[in-house]
RORO-189193 format. One record per residue (C-alpha): x, y, z. Coordinates in Angstrom, 1 decimal. Example, Ala and Ser with C-alpha at 12.3 -4.5 7.8 and 13.67 -1.06 7.14 Angstrom:
<sites>
{c1 12.3, c2 -4.5, c3 7.8} $
{c1 13.7, c2 -1.1, c3 7.1} $
</sites>
This chain:
<sites>
{c1 0.2, c2 -0.2, c3 0.3} $
{c1 1.4, c2 3.5, c3 -0.5} $
{c1 0.0, c2 6.4, c3 1.7} $
{c1 0.7, c2 9.9, c3 0.6} $
{c1 1.4, c2 12.6, c3 3.6} $
{c1 0.7, c2 15.6, c3 1.3} $
{c1 -1.8, c2 16.3, c3 -1.7} $
{c1 0.1, c2 15.5, c3 -4.7} $
{c1 -0.5, c2 14.1, c3 -8.2} $
{c1 1.3, c2 10.7, c3 -8.8} $
{c1 1.4, c2 7.2, c3 -10.7} $
{c1 2.4, c2 4.3, c3 -8.6} $
{c1 3.8, c2 1.1, c3 -9.6} $
{c1 3.6, c2 -2.1, c3 -7.4} $
{c1 6.1, c2 -5.5, c3 -8.4} $
{c1 6.8, c2 -8.8, c3 -6.5} $
{c1 10.7, c2 -9.0, c3 -6.1} $
{c1 12.3, c2 -12.6, c3 -6.9} $
{c1 15.0, c2 -13.8, c3 -4.5} $
{c1 17.6, c2 -12.0, c3 -6.4} $
{c1 15.4, c2 -8.2, c3 -6.0} $
{c1 14.3, c2 -8.8, c3 -9.5} $
{c1 10.7, c2 -7.2, c3 -10.7} $
{c1 8.4, c2 -10.2, c3 -11.2} $
{c1 6.3, c2 -9.4, c3 -14.5} $
{c1 3.7, c2 -11.6, c3 -14.2} $
{c1 3.1, c2 -9.7, c3 -10.7} $
{c1 3.9, c2 -6.2, c3 -11.5} $
{c1 1.1, c2 -3.6, c3 -11.7} $
{c1 1.2, c2 -0.1, c3 -13.0} $
{c1 -0.9, c2 2.7, c3 -12.9} $
{c1 -0.2, c2 5.1, c3 -15.2} $
{c1 -3.0, c2 7.7, c3 -14.6} $
{c1 -2.0, c2 10.7, c3 -12.9} $
{c1 -4.3, c2 10.6, c3 -9.8} $
{c1 -4.4, c2 13.4, c3 -7.0} $
{c1 -3.7, c2 11.9, c3 -3.1} $
{c1 -4.4, c2 13.6, c3 -0.5} $
{c1 -2.7, c2 14.0, c3 3.1} $
{c1 -5.4, c2 11.3, c3 4.4} $
{c1 -5.6, c2 8.9, c3 1.6} $
{c1 -4.0, c2 5.7, c3 0.9} $
{c1 -4.3, c2 3.5, c3 -2.3} $
{c1 -3.1, c2 0.4, c3 -3.8} $
{c1 -4.2, c2 -2.9, c3 -6.1} $
{c1 -7.1, c2 -5.1, c3 -5.0} $
{c1 -6.0, c2 -8.3, c3 -7.0} $
{c1 -2.2, c2 -7.6, c3 -6.9} $
{c1 -1.8, c2 -11.2, c3 -5.8} $
{c1 -3.8, c2 -14.0, c3 -4.5} $
{c1 -3.0, c2 -16.0, c3 -1.4} $
{c1 -3.0, c2 -19.5, c3 -2.9} $
{c1 -0.3, c2 -18.1, c3 -5.3} $
{c1 1.8, c2 -16.5, c3 -3.1} $
{c1 1.5, c2 -19.2, c3 -0.9} $
{c1 3.1, c2 -21.9, c3 -3.4} $
{c1 5.4, c2 -19.1, c3 -4.8} $
{c1 9.5, c2 -19.9, c3 -4.5} $
{c1 10.0, c2 -16.1, c3 -3.5} $
{c1 7.6, c2 -16.7, c3 -0.2} $
{c1 10.4, c2 -17.4, c3 2.1} $
{c1 10.0, c2 -18.1, c3 6.1} $
{c1 6.7, c2 -16.1, c3 5.8} $
{c1 7.8, c2 -13.4, c3 4.2} $
{c1 8.2, c2 -11.8, c3 0.3} $
{c1 9.5, c2 -8.0, c3 -0.5} $
{c1 7.4, c2 -5.4, c3 -2.8} $
{c1 8.8, c2 -2.8, c3 -4.9} $
{c1 6.9, c2 0.3, c3 -5.0} $
{c1 7.7, c2 2.6, c3 -7.8} $
{c1 6.1, c2 6.2, c3 -7.1} $
{c1 6.1, c2 9.0, c3 -9.8} $
{c1 4.9, c2 12.3, c3 -8.6} $
{c1 4.2, c2 15.2, c3 -10.7} $
{c1 6.0, c2 18.8, c3 -9.7} $
{c1 2.9, c2 20.6, c3 -10.9} $
{c1 0.9, c2 22.3, c3 -8.1} $
{c1 -2.3, c2 20.2, c3 -7.1} $
{c1 -4.1, c2 23.4, c3 -5.4} $
{c1 -7.3, c2 24.5, c3 -7.1} $
{c1 -8.0, c2 28.1, c3 -7.7} $
{c1 -11.9, c2 29.2, c3 -6.9} $
{c1 -13.2, c2 31.3, c3 -9.7} $
{c1 -15.1, c2 34.3, c3 -8.3} $
{c1 -18.5, c2 34.1, c3 -10.4} $
{c1 -19.5, c2 37.5, c3 -11.5} $
{c1 -22.8, c2 38.9, c3 -9.2} $
{c1 -25.9, c2 38.2, c3 -10.5} $
{c1 -28.2, c2 41.3, c3 -12.2} $
{c1 -31.4, c2 42.2, c3 -10.3} $
{c1 -34.1, c2 40.4, c3 -12.1} $
{c1 -36.0, c2 42.4, c3 -15.1} $
{c1 -38.6, c2 39.6, c3 -15.1} $
{c1 -41.2, c2 42.3, c3 -14.4} $
{c1 -39.7, c2 44.7, c3 -16.6} $
{c1 -40.1, c2 41.9, c3 -19.5} $
{c1 -43.5, c2 41.2, c3 -18.7} $
{c1 -44.6, c2 44.5, c3 -18.6} $
{c1 -43.2, c2 45.2, c3 -22.4} $
{c1 -45.0, c2 42.0, c3 -23.4} $
{c1 -48.6, c2 43.8, c3 -21.9} $
{c1 -47.7, c2 47.0, c3 -23.7} $
{c1 -46.6, c2 45.3, c3 -26.8} $
{c1 -49.7, c2 43.0, c3 -27.1} $
{c1 -47.5, c2 40.6, c3 -28.8} $
{c1 -49.0, c2 37.4, c3 -28.9} $
{c1 -51.8, c2 38.6, c3 -26.9} $
{c1 -55.3, c2 36.0, c3 -27.0} $
{c1 -58.0, c2 36.9, c3 -25.1} $
{c1 -59.4, c2 40.4, c3 -25.3} $
{c1 -61.6, c2 41.7, c3 -22.1} $
{c1 -64.1, c2 44.7, c3 -22.7} $
{c1 -64.6, c2 47.0, c3 -19.5} $
{c1 -66.6, c2 49.7, c3 -19.6} $
{c1 -66.3, c2 50.8, c3 -23.3} $
{c1 -62.0, c2 50.1, c3 -23.1} $
{c1 -60.6, c2 46.9, c3 -24.4} $
{c1 -57.9, c2 45.7, c3 -23.0} $
{c1 -55.7, c2 42.6, c3 -24.7} $
{c1 -53.5, c2 40.1, c3 -22.4} $
{c1 -52.1, c2 36.4, c3 -22.5} $
{c1 -54.0, c2 33.9, c3 -21.0} $
{c1 -50.9, c2 32.0, c3 -19.7} $
{c1 -49.9, c2 35.2, c3 -17.9} $
{c1 -53.3, c2 35.5, c3 -16.0} $
{c1 -54.0, c2 31.9, c3 -15.5} $
{c1 -50.5, c2 31.5, c3 -13.9} $
{c1 -51.1, c2 34.6, c3 -11.9} $
{c1 -54.2, c2 34.0, c3 -10.8} $
{c1 -57.0, c2 31.4, c3 -9.6} $
{c1 -59.6, c2 33.3, c3 -10.6} $
{c1 -58.4, c2 33.4, c3 -14.3} $
{c1 -57.1, c2 30.0, c3 -14.4} $
{c1 -60.6, c2 28.4, c3 -13.7} $
{c1 -62.4, c2 31.0, c3 -16.0} $
{c1 -59.9, c2 30.4, c3 -19.0} $
{c1 -59.0, c2 27.2, c3 -18.3} $
{c1 -62.1, c2 25.6, c3 -16.4} $
{c1 -65.7, c2 25.0, c3 -17.9} $
{c1 -66.9, c2 28.5, c3 -17.9} $
{c1 -68.0, c2 29.9, c3 -21.1} $
{c1 -64.9, c2 32.3, c3 -20.7} $
{c1 -63.3, c2 29.1, c3 -21.6} $
{c1 -63.4, c2 29.4, c3 -25.4} $
{c1 -64.6, c2 32.7, c3 -25.8} $
{c1 -61.8, c2 35.4, c3 -27.3} $
{c1 -63.6, c2 38.2, c3 -25.9} $
{c1 -64.4, c2 38.7, c3 -22.1} $
{c1 -67.0, c2 41.1, c3 -20.9} $
{c1 -66.4, c2 42.7, c3 -17.5} $
{c1 -69.3, c2 45.4, c3 -16.3} $
{c1 -68.3, c2 45.6, c3 -12.7} $
{c1 -65.0, c2 47.4, c3 -12.9} $
{c1 -64.0, c2 50.7, c3 -13.9} $
{c1 -61.1, c2 50.8, c3 -17.3} $
{c1 -58.6, c2 52.8, c3 -15.0} $
{c1 -58.9, c2 50.1, c3 -11.8} $
{c1 -58.6, c2 47.4, c3 -14.6} $
{c1 -55.7, c2 48.5, c3 -16.6} $
{c1 -54.0, c2 48.8, c3 -12.5} $
{c1 -55.1, c2 45.5, c3 -12.0} $
{c1 -53.7, c2 44.2, c3 -15.5} $
{c1 -50.4, c2 46.0, c3 -14.8} $
{c1 -50.3, c2 44.6, c3 -10.8} $
{c1 -50.8, c2 40.9, c3 -12.4} $
{c1 -47.8, c2 41.3, c3 -15.0} $
{c1 -45.2, c2 43.0, c3 -12.9} $
{c1 -46.3, c2 43.0, c3 -9.4} $
{c1 -46.2, c2 46.6, c3 -9.2} $
{c1 -49.4, c2 49.1, c3 -9.3} $
{c1 -49.1, c2 52.2, c3 -11.4} $
{c1 -48.4, c2 55.6, c3 -10.3} $
{c1 -51.8, c2 56.8, c3 -9.4} $
{c1 -53.5, c2 56.7, c3 -6.1} $
{c1 -52.1, c2 53.2, c3 -5.1} $
{c1 -54.4, c2 53.2, c3 -1.9} $
{c1 -57.6, c2 53.9, c3 -4.0} $
{c1 -56.3, c2 51.2, c3 -6.7} $
{c1 -55.9, c2 48.6, c3 -3.8} $
{c1 -58.7, c2 49.0, c3 -2.6} $
{c1 -60.5, c2 48.5, c3 -5.8} $
{c1 -58.0, c2 45.6, c3 -6.8} $
{c1 -59.0, c2 43.4, c3 -3.8} $
{c1 -63.0, c2 44.1, c3 -4.5} $
{c1 -62.5, c2 42.9, c3 -7.6} $
{c1 -60.8, c2 39.5, c3 -6.9} $
{c1 -63.2, c2 38.9, c3 -4.1} $
{c1 -66.1, c2 39.8, c3 -6.7} $
{c1 -64.7, c2 37.5, c3 -9.3} $
{c1 -64.0, c2 34.9, c3 -6.7} $
{c1 -67.6, c2 35.0, c3 -5.5} $
{c1 -68.7, c2 34.5, c3 -8.9} $
{c1 -66.2, c2 31.7, c3 -9.8} $
{c1 -68.1, c2 30.0, c3 -6.5} $
{c1 -71.4, c2 29.8, c3 -8.3} $
{c1 -69.8, c2 28.1, c3 -11.5} $
{c1 -68.5, c2 25.0, c3 -9.0} $
{c1 -70.0, c2 21.7, c3 -10.3} $
{c1 -68.5, c2 17.8, c3 -10.4} $
{c1 -66.2, c2 18.5, c3 -13.1} $
{c1 -65.1, c2 21.8, c3 -11.6} $
{c1 -64.6, c2 21.5, c3 -7.8} $
{c1 -61.7, c2 19.7, c3 -7.3} $
{c1 -59.5, c2 21.6, c3 -10.0} $
{c1 -61.0, c2 24.8, c3 -8.7} $
{c1 -60.3, c2 23.7, c3 -4.8} $
{c1 -56.4, c2 22.9, c3 -5.9} $
{c1 -56.1, c2 26.2, c3 -7.4} $
{c1 -57.3, c2 27.8, c3 -4.2} $
{c1 -55.3, c2 26.0, c3 -2.2} $
{c1 -51.9, c2 26.9, c3 -4.4} $
{c1 -53.0, c2 30.9, c3 -4.3} $
{c1 -53.9, c2 30.8, c3 -0.4} $
{c1 -57.8, c2 31.8, c3 -2.0} $
{c1 -59.6, c2 31.0, c3 1.1} $
{c1 -63.3, c2 32.0, c3 -0.2} $
{c1 -63.0, c2 29.5, c3 -2.9} $
{c1 -61.9, c2 27.0, c3 -0.6} $
{c1 -64.1, c2 26.9, c3 1.2} $
{c1 -66.9, c2 27.1, c3 -1.1} $
{c1 -65.6, c2 24.0, c3 -2.8} $
{c1 -65.4, c2 22.6, c3 0.6} $
{c1 -69.1, c2 23.1, c3 1.1} $
{c1 -70.0, c2 22.0, c3 -2.4} $
{c1 -68.1, c2 18.5, c3 -1.8} $
{c1 -69.6, c2 18.3, c3 1.8} $
{c1 -72.7, c2 16.7, c3 -0.7} $
{c1 -71.8, c2 13.0, c3 0.1} $
{c1 -73.7, c2 13.0, c3 -4.1} $
{c1 -71.6, c2 15.8, c3 -5.0} $
{c1 -68.6, c2 14.2, c3 -3.8} $
{c1 -69.0, c2 11.0, c3 -5.4} $
{c1 -69.4, c2 13.3, c3 -9.1} $
{c1 -66.2, c2 15.1, c3 -7.7} $
{c1 -64.2, c2 11.9, c3 -7.4} $
{c1 -65.0, c2 10.4, c3 -10.8} $
{c1 -63.8, c2 13.9, c3 -12.5} $
{c1 -60.5, c2 14.1, c3 -14.1} $
{c1 -59.9, c2 17.0, c3 -11.7} $
{c1 -60.1, c2 14.6, c3 -8.7} $
{c1 -56.5, c2 13.1, c3 -9.4} $
{c1 -54.9, c2 15.8, c3 -10.5} $
{c1 -55.7, c2 17.5, c3 -7.2} $
{c1 -54.2, c2 14.5, c3 -5.3} $
{c1 -51.1, c2 14.4, c3 -6.8} $
{c1 -50.7, c2 18.4, c3 -7.1} $
{c1 -52.3, c2 18.6, c3 -3.4} $
{c1 -52.0, c2 15.5, c3 -1.2} $
{c1 -52.8, c2 17.7, c3 2.0} $
{c1 -56.2, c2 18.1, c3 1.2} $
{c1 -57.3, c2 15.0, c3 1.1} $
{c1 -57.0, c2 15.2, c3 5.1} $
{c1 -59.3, c2 18.4, c3 5.0} $
{c1 -61.6, c2 17.0, c3 2.6} $
{c1 -61.9, c2 13.7, c3 4.9} $
{c1 -62.5, c2 16.0, c3 8.5} $
{c1 -65.0, c2 18.5, c3 6.1} $
{c1 -67.0, c2 15.4, c3 5.0} $
{c1 -67.2, c2 13.8, c3 8.4} $
{c1 -68.3, c2 16.6, c3 10.1} $
</sites>
């Protein structure tokens, strides 16, 4: 065995010696590849010589034998250089999404709001809002509609709402007033969505409500599924399997809700 006292790059050769002190070629193992050895590391050969062969060898005398170890050490340094990576720039995702909203490139849904039209992207809206996810990809009529009419909100508030959806920022207006309107609209649209809960949408809506912490929707789904008849229908829906995969913790709450 070879014991290394410092971190070095080296290769070695092990040889069994005959009675004259010469290496025996059948029992010479050379490791030609340079390896890095640390101060606490040892190395050798697991199949250098079988015990039975050694016991039968004439080179075993008085229960002793000789092994020669040739070590070649590289003079090159083995120290590793830590590369200081440049600091990552701050995220500007909100700017890119804001530009996407203003440019209307790839927009695939139009909202009619108080006599004004707003174009947006279904994927962005659905990713940012469980209400839009259900409205645009659920079973309501807005799922296939290219235009969605909203009659319960001012255009200025809806413009601020879209800006917030895309950028996480409120535009430079009276933020307190806009925030109050936005909260009211989110609550209103969640209440509208509650009306559309059925056996086909309940499980998917519940999963979205859980992921986005929308307590109003979550309570409405629990209330709907409290009925054994409704729950049986929900379990037969495709959305139920999705809910079990994405939010398995809901099963315990569901069981408690039904038992109550």
